[in-house]
N, C-alpha and C positions, 0 to 999 in steps of 0.2 A: 299539514302534518304539524300534529301536535308535540310539542318538546317541552321540560321541565330543567330547570338548571337552578345552581347555586352558587352564589357570591358571597364576596367582602361588604359588610352593611356601610363601614366609612369612606372605603377607596372605591368601590365598585366593581372590582376585577370580578370577570366570573372563574369559578373554581372548579365546576361540575357543570357539564353538559350532558344532553342528551340522557337525563336522569329518567329512566322507566321505571313509575311507580304501576302496583295492582290497582290502585284507585288515585285519583286525582282531582275532585270536585273545586274549582274556583268559581267565583263572583265578584262582580263591579255592580255597585247598585250608587244611584246619585243619592248624596248625601249621606253615605255610609261608608265606615271604612271598606277597602277590597279585602278578600280571604283567598289565599290558596292553602289547600291540604291534601297531602299526598300519604298514603301507605306503602311502605317499601317492605320486597321480601328479602329479610337479611340472610336467608338460605342460598340466594343467588349469588354465585362469585363474582360476578360483575360488580354487585352491591357491595360484596364485604372489601373489595379492592378500593373503597372511596373512602375510608375511614370517618366515617360520617359523625362518628363523635367530636371527632374534631374540627371536621369542615363544616357541619351545618350545626352552629353553635349557637344556641337560644342569645338573641341580644345580639349579635355578633356578623350574624350573616343572616342574607337574604334568600327568599325563595321563589322563583318565578316560572309561567307558564307563557310560553309563544306560539303561536298558531300562523304558520307560512311568515313567518319573520318580524309576526307583529306582537308584540308584548300584551297579554290580554289582564294581568294580574301580577305584581311583584313586591310583595311585602318584606318585612322584619320577620325573622323568625322568632315566635314566643314560645312555642311549647315543643316537649320534643317525648312521646312515650314509647319504650321499648318493651316488647315481651318476649320472654327468651323462648319461653314454650311454644309460642305462636308463632315465633321468627317472624317478627315485624317490629318495623320503627314507624311511628307517627309522627309529623312533623306540620305543626300550624303557623301559618304566617297571617299577618292581621294589617292592614294599611300603614304606611308610610307615615301617616300624621298620628299613628300612635305612640312611636318614638316621643312627640313632642308634648306626650301627656307625662314625660319623665323628665321635661325638663321647666323649670321656672324663669318668671321674666324680671331676670336682673341682670344689672350691668357688670362687668368685669371687675368692678371696685367691690362687690362685695365679697369676691373671694379674699380679700386682704384687710379691710375695713376691719378697726376692731368692733368687738361685739358688743360693745358699750356705747358705740356711737351708731345704732340704727335709729334710734330716736333722738330729736335734738327738740331744745326748750321752744316751745309757742313765742314767737315776737309778740303777741299780742296779749299774752297771759302764759309769765315765763313761769307759773304754779304748774301749767300744764306742757304735755309733749306733743310732736308731730312726727310723724315719718321725717327721717332725713331725706331732705330734697337731691342729694346726693345719690343717693341710690333708687330715685323714680328713673321710671324709663317714660319718657315725654316724644310722644310722635304728632308732629302737627304738620298741615300743610299738605296732606298727601289725602288718597283716597283709601276707602274701609278696605280695598284689596291690597295696596300698597302696605296701609297697617300691619297688614297680617304679614307680611314678606318683609318688614323691619323688624317684627318679632322673631321672626324665623333667621334670620339674617344675624340678630344679635346672639340668640342662641349658639349660633357657628362661630362667634368670635372666643368660645372657651375652648380651652385644649381637650381635643378628641370630642369636641362637640358639632362637629360640621361632618354632615353627609352630603355624597355626590350630586349636589342640587343647582339647578337651573333654574334663573329668576326673568321675570319679565320686567320689562322700564317702568320707571315708577310713575304714578298717575297724578296728578296736582287736584287737590278739592280742598275747601276750606273746613277745615276739620283739626281738631285737637284733642287728644287723649292721653290719661296720664296714667301710668300703673305704678304704684306705690310699692317698693322692694319690701315692706313688711307685710305687705298682702300674701307674696308667697304663691301669688297664683300661677298654673303652670300654662305655659304655651299653648298647648293643646286645646282648654276649656278658653281660652282667650280668642282662638281664631273661631272656634266653634260659635261662641259668642257674636263675634264679628258677621258670621256667616249668616246668623237667624234674625239680626238685627232685619228692622224694614228696609226694604230695597238692600240690602246687604247682597254681598257679591258670592254666586257659588264659586266653591274652589275644588281644587283636585290636585293630586300628585300623581302624575303621568310619567310611569316610567318607558324609556326608551333605552335603545343600545346606543351605545357610543359609536361614533364615525367610523371606527376601524372593528366594532361589534365584539370587541374583547372584554368589556364590562358593560354595566348598565349607571346610566345617570337618570336625576328625576327633574321635569320641569312641573315648579308650582306653577299653576294658572290659577287666577283667578276672572272673576267677571269684572266689567269697569263701569263706570259710574253711567252711561249712557246704555250698556248692554249688561245687567249683571248677571244673565244666566250665560253658561259657557254651553254652545252648541258649533256646528259647522255649518257650513254653506249646503253642504250635499245632503238631498234628502232620497235616502234609498227608497224603493218600491215592491211592496210584495204585492203577488195576485193570487190570492188565498183562494179564489173559486174555481183556476184556470186548471185545466186538466194536467195532471202529473205537476201538482204544485208546488213548492219549495216549503211550503209551509204546512204543519200537520199540528195534531193537537190545540188549534184554536180554540181558546175560553174567554169567555164575559162572565163577570161579576158583578152585580149590581148592588146596592145599598142605599135605601130611601130612609134610613134612620137621622140625616141630617137634614131632610127635608122641612120646610115650614112658611107658611105663609104671613106671618105676624112675630117680627122682629124685637124682643127688649135689650135694654142695654142699662145696667148700672153705672154710677161712677162718683165720683166726688168724694169718696169716704176718708181719703187722707186727709181733706180739709174740711174736715166734721160735718160737711153737708152730703146730700144726697140728691143725685143726678139722676133721672129718668129718660130715657129716649125710647121710642118704637118706631116700627116702620111695618106697611102694610100694605102685600099685594095681592089683590083679588084674585089673580088668575087661574091661580090651583082652586081655588074655591069654586069658581066660576065654571072650570073642565069638570068639577063634579067630585074632585077632593075634599075629604072632612078638614075641616080647620085644623091646622097645627101649628104650633107657636114653638120660637127659639129664646133662650136667655144664656145672655154671657156676662158674667161679672167680673171678667177679666182686666178691664180696663179702671180699675176702682181709683187711679191716680189722675185719669181726666177732671179737668176743672171748669171746662167750657162745654157749654151746652152744644154749639154747633160740631166740635169735632166728636162727642159721642152719638148726636143726630148721624153723621156721616159713619161712624161704626154700626150703627144699625142698620143703616140702608145696604151697606156692604154685608152684613152679614145676611138680610132677609132676599138679597140678589142671589147668595150663595146657596139658599134654601130651595130656589125655584126649581132643582132637579135633582135627581139622585145621582151618585155616582157612578162610574159602570169604569172596570178595570179590565183591560184586555191584555193577553198574554197569549204566547204560540212558540211553537217550536222550529226554529228554520236551519234547512240543511247549511251547512257550513260552507259547502262549495258545489252548489247546483249546478247543474250541466243538463241540456237535453240530449235529443238519441244522438244527434248528431255532434256532442262533444262541447257544444258554445253555453258560454252563460246563460243560466235560466233565472237567474235573480241574485240578488245582493251576495258576494262574497264574505267570510269573516275577515274582517281587519277592513272592511269598507265603510263600517258604521262602528261609532260609539256611543257608550252612554252618553245621554244628554243629549245626542242628534234629533230630529226629527225624522219621523219616518211615515211613507203614506201606506195602506191597506186598501187593498183594490178587490170590490166585490161585484159579480155580475147579478143583474136582477133577478129576481127567483121566476123560475118557470115552473108550475106544478105539474105540467105535462112531460117534460123531461128531465124535471129535478136537476138543470143545471142552476147557479147561484148559490144562494143559503137560505135555506128555509126560516131562519130566525131573523136574520137580516134581509127581508125580503124587498127594500127598495134598491138593493145594491149601492152601486157607488164607491167614489175614493174618499178616505177618513185619514185625516192627519194626526199623529201622535205622538208624543215625545218619549224617549227610548227611556227609562230610568233604572233599567237594572239589564245584563246581561251574565251569563252563566253557564260554564261547561263543564265538561271532566277530560278523562286521558284519552278517549276514543277518539275525541276531534270531530268526529260527524255531523254534529248539529249543535244549534247554540239555544238556550233557553233566551227568550224576548220578554221584557217584561213593561208594558205601556204605560205612560201615567194615568191616574183617573181621566176620564171624560166626563166633563159636566156639560149636562144640554143634551138636547135630542135633536 
């Protein structure tokens, strides 16, 4: 059963349950903020009694959707659109992380220190000034994921700045980072940059009901040094070609625009030199493909030839195959003729998990199997996106691009 709810952003209690929208799409995609959007019929007596102007307040309330007791998406409300003539109210909610785009990396001292004390004389050159170290946020001895956690925790120290959040334990690592107060960098920008670093951890704000189910709390999950990806041990399996399959609208989209046999890299420009690296794999040409080249100048700061060579080798390797994205629609609660489960139920898999898709070998006489993926077999992909709506009958599943044949 699909159900929508509204609650208090800062403290977490649910104020409205079983909200019945006329439209309610939601989305949860890896590396992007969740979203929930509902359209409500303001001519409905039940809706009118909710006093939504004061209950569903922008930047003060959250909007969530659950499927069978599992929260699929739940986020701060940022937009409201009321149309009296149409009799509709639209609410738009966007990921918990969006709140931290409105928070800066500043210690509590920033609230009271004199405005003329944000810079101090440079000890090495008194004629110049430097950012006041007292306003710097220094994080050392912890992993990238814990660094992001510390930034959130510092933001929560400010009056009114805490959300109902639960954190993982600290993870040690030999790293140091300083954020100067005079940079006025947002917490949201900083944690995004941490995740985008080489081997940076994935991060997710996972909403869940409190133990008494009267409110919502958010678990801030991050990948670790050993495993930067966020995934679970369970691997759901969908049999795409089975009779009465729980899968429909299966699609593949291939793109060969990034293929190439010869990869070029340039670097060293920041040191007023020019480094060039190349890597070649004859496999595509030998297989009958025309020669295709790839060029990347994004590593301009590299000054070591061996490092640039490794980038060229990686670029060449990733160009051997087209990318192929798979997607399908899964029944939310598939059962067979006897009422037994006939596939994964909604809530048993999440964005970031791996999933197996099974195909029977194609038989041209019976048309069993798939005429495009004729070899059949089982293919494992990572789920990068889930989405649904107020009907709750099906879930749209997007899989990570498959590279290779």
